[in-house]
Backbone bond lengths (Angstrom), bond angles and torsions (degrees), N, CA, C in turn:
res aa  C-N    CA-C-N  psi(-1)  N-CA   C-N-CA  omega(-1)  CA-C   N-CA-C  phi
1 M - - - 1.505 - - 1.472 108.39 -
2 A 1.304 118.16 126.54 1.442 123.29 -179.55 1.520 109.66 -87.06
3 I 1.313 114.44 145.99 1.506 118.34 176.93 1.555 103.92 -95.84
4 R 1.317 116.48 133.31 1.472 122.18 -178.84 1.510 103.91 -105.98
5 L 1.384 113.66 108.29 1.393 121.31 -179.68 1.600 108.25 -94.97
6 P 1.296 116.00 153.08 1.449 119.05 173.90 1.512 112.05 -60.10
7 R 1.279 115.39 147.54 1.541 121.92 -179.39 1.470 108.94 -106.95
8 T 1.346 111.83 147.59 1.422 117.43 166.58 1.514 108.24 -100.64
9 I 1.322 117.32 130.99 1.462 120.33 -177.19 1.542 102.92 -128.81
10 S 1.315 113.02 127.24 1.440 118.68 -176.83 1.550 111.02 -73.83
11 S 1.285 120.74 -33.60 1.458 124.38 177.95 1.535 107.67 -66.49
12 K 1.312 114.84 150.01 1.416 122.66 176.08 1.512 113.19 -76.49
13 K 1.341 118.88 -14.12 1.412 123.22 179.75 1.539 111.17 -80.10
14 V 1.344 115.70 130.99 1.441 121.16 -176.81 1.514 107.19 -106.38
15 P 1.310 118.06 131.37 1.477 121.71 179.06 1.602 110.31 -60.37
16 K 1.297 113.42 154.88 1.515 117.09 178.63 1.498 105.68 -65.41
17 G 1.387 112.78 140.16 1.457 118.77 -179.98 1.544 116.82 88.76
18 Y 1.366 112.91 1.58 1.521 120.61 178.34 1.547 109.00 -129.74
19 F 1.272 112.95 163.53 1.471 119.89 172.98 1.529 109.99 -142.98
20 A 1.310 116.86 159.21 1.441 121.50 -176.27 1.578 108.87 -98.88
21 V 1.305 113.46 144.01 1.478 122.41 171.57 1.477 107.58 -134.85
22 Y 1.382 113.93 156.63 1.426 119.81 -178.64 1.551 106.57 -117.23
23 V 1.327 116.10 132.04 1.493 117.26 -173.19 1.502 111.25 -131.73
24 G 1.364 114.68 144.05 1.399 122.21 173.42 1.505 114.44 82.22
25 E 1.344 114.42 179.36 1.441 121.00 -177.40 1.560 112.76 -65.41
26 N 1.309 113.71 -31.66 1.473 118.76 -179.21 1.493 113.38 -89.21
27 Q 1.375 116.32 5.59 1.492 121.16 178.51 1.477 112.46 50.95
28 K 1.351 116.43 47.02 1.482 121.32 177.19 1.537 108.48 -66.07
29 R 1.307 115.87 134.59 1.491 123.13 -176.01 1.511 110.54 -92.04
30 F 1.361 117.28 124.80 1.413 122.45 175.25 1.480 109.22 -122.79
31 V 1.326 116.58 143.55 1.435 124.35 177.80 1.484 108.95 -107.80
32 I 1.346 118.96 119.45 1.459 122.23 -170.16 1.521 107.32 -129.98
33 P 1.397 114.11 157.97 1.502 115.66 -177.77 1.515 110.57 -73.40
34 V 1.310 114.32 147.61 1.491 119.21 179.97 1.544 111.01 -65.05
35 S 1.373 117.35 -18.37 1.461 120.45 177.90 1.562 109.83 -61.17
36 F 1.320 117.36 -24.99 1.490 119.26 179.63 1.528 109.35 -61.04
37 L 1.282 119.07 -26.56 1.484 120.78 179.77 1.537 115.42 -56.25
38 N 1.282 113.81 -28.48 1.489 120.93 179.50 1.536 112.75 -85.11
39 E 1.289 118.65 -7.15 1.461 122.21 -176.58 1.502 113.03 -85.33
40 P 1.321 120.81 126.75 1.527 124.60 -178.95 1.543 109.85 -54.49
41 L 1.303 120.53 -42.29 1.489 120.40 -178.54 1.538 109.08 -62.87
42 F 1.333 117.85 -44.81 1.448 120.67 -179.75 1.555 108.30 -64.87
43 Q 1.277 117.90 -39.12 1.446 118.96 177.71 1.489 115.07 -61.72
44 I 1.305 116.94 -28.20 1.486 121.98 171.13 1.493 109.92 -63.51
45 L 1.333 117.49 -45.62 1.431 121.67 179.67 1.552 110.54 -61.04
46 L 1.372 116.10 -42.63 1.405 119.91 178.73 1.567 113.45 -65.26
47 G 1.339 114.94 -34.17 1.427 119.10 172.53 1.525 113.96 -62.38
48 M 1.308 113.74 -41.92 1.512 118.98 175.03 1.522 109.89 -60.16
49 S 1.300 116.98 -41.65 1.490 121.95 179.09 1.547 108.40 -61.81
50 E 1.361 117.32 -44.24 1.462 118.66 -178.82 1.506 112.39 -65.61
51 Q 1.317 117.50 -38.09 1.459 121.41 178.03 1.513 111.16 -63.27
52 E 1.351 114.55 -42.94 1.468 121.11 -176.14 1.526 112.60 -72.82
53 F 1.319 117.16 -49.04 1.465 122.64 -169.24 1.514 112.83 -113.58
54 G 1.296 119.87 -12.30 1.488 119.61 -171.48 1.530 108.17 67.68
55 Y 1.290 115.06 -134.92 1.493 116.04 179.78 1.526 109.15 -112.54
56 S 1.328 118.53 17.37 1.442 124.22 177.18 1.539 108.48 -113.78
57 H 1.306 116.25 97.42 1.464 120.53 -178.24 1.498 111.11 -92.13
58 P 1.298 119.22 137.47 1.524 121.23 -175.39 1.518 111.29 -66.93
59 T 1.360 121.22 -25.31 1.459 121.84 -178.06 1.508 113.43 -90.61
60 G 1.345 115.48 -7.88 1.425 120.30 -174.38 1.570 111.62 87.12
61 G 1.304 116.00 -12.86 1.481 122.97 177.82 1.528 107.98 -117.02
62 I 1.288 118.23 179.18 1.379 122.56 179.88 1.526 110.34 -73.08
63 T 1.337 116.79 124.77 1.436 123.89 179.97 1.458 110.01 -107.91
64 I 1.338 117.94 124.23 1.468 126.02 -177.47 1.533 106.11 -99.10
65 P 1.326 121.10 113.61 1.485 121.77 -176.87 1.522 113.50 -84.50
66 C 1.284 112.78 65.72 1.550 113.16 176.29 1.573 104.74 -144.66
67 N 1.295 111.25 170.31 1.483 119.45 179.20 1.489 110.23 -67.81
68 E 1.297 121.61 141.79 1.421 125.97 -179.69 1.543 111.20 -56.20
69 D 1.321 119.46 -38.51 1.455 121.64 179.36 1.531 110.58 -64.18
70 I 1.303 115.42 -42.22 1.497 118.64 177.90 1.538 110.37 -64.18
71 F 1.294 115.68 -43.95 1.422 119.69 175.94 1.570 114.15 -55.98
72 L 1.313 116.32 -43.31 1.456 120.44 177.54 1.515 111.38 -68.44
73 V 1.289 120.09 -34.28 1.444 122.54 177.48 1.548 109.45 -65.61
74 V 1.328 114.66 -50.32 1.484 118.95 179.43 1.519 111.99 -59.20
75 T 1.313 116.57 -48.90 1.439 119.04 -172.66 1.612 110.47 -75.25
76 S 1.288 117.78 -19.44 1.467 119.50 178.70 1.538 107.11 -74.25
77 R 1.366 118.20 -19.84 1.514 120.61 179.62 1.484 112.83 -88.94
78 L 1.371 117.35 -0.75 1.428 119.03 -175.80 1.538 109.08 -97.50
79 N 1.322 118.06 156.76 1.497 123.17 -174.52 1.504 107.16 -73.77
């Protein structure tokens, strides 16, 4: 079973079936599958984002207020 990790894509274009999030103090951009939206662990990250930023994110995209390493650990456990 392969582990699907989030990808960093330098281009602003996001492939179909994916969306971009910004993570950590340096606002590193990750492109992740939309299927993550159904995952309870990812929903916890989204809840943290809502508490921190509400619905106004400084980057214009979804910002996840956690360490990049934690984000990678959480997303590596998702299908």
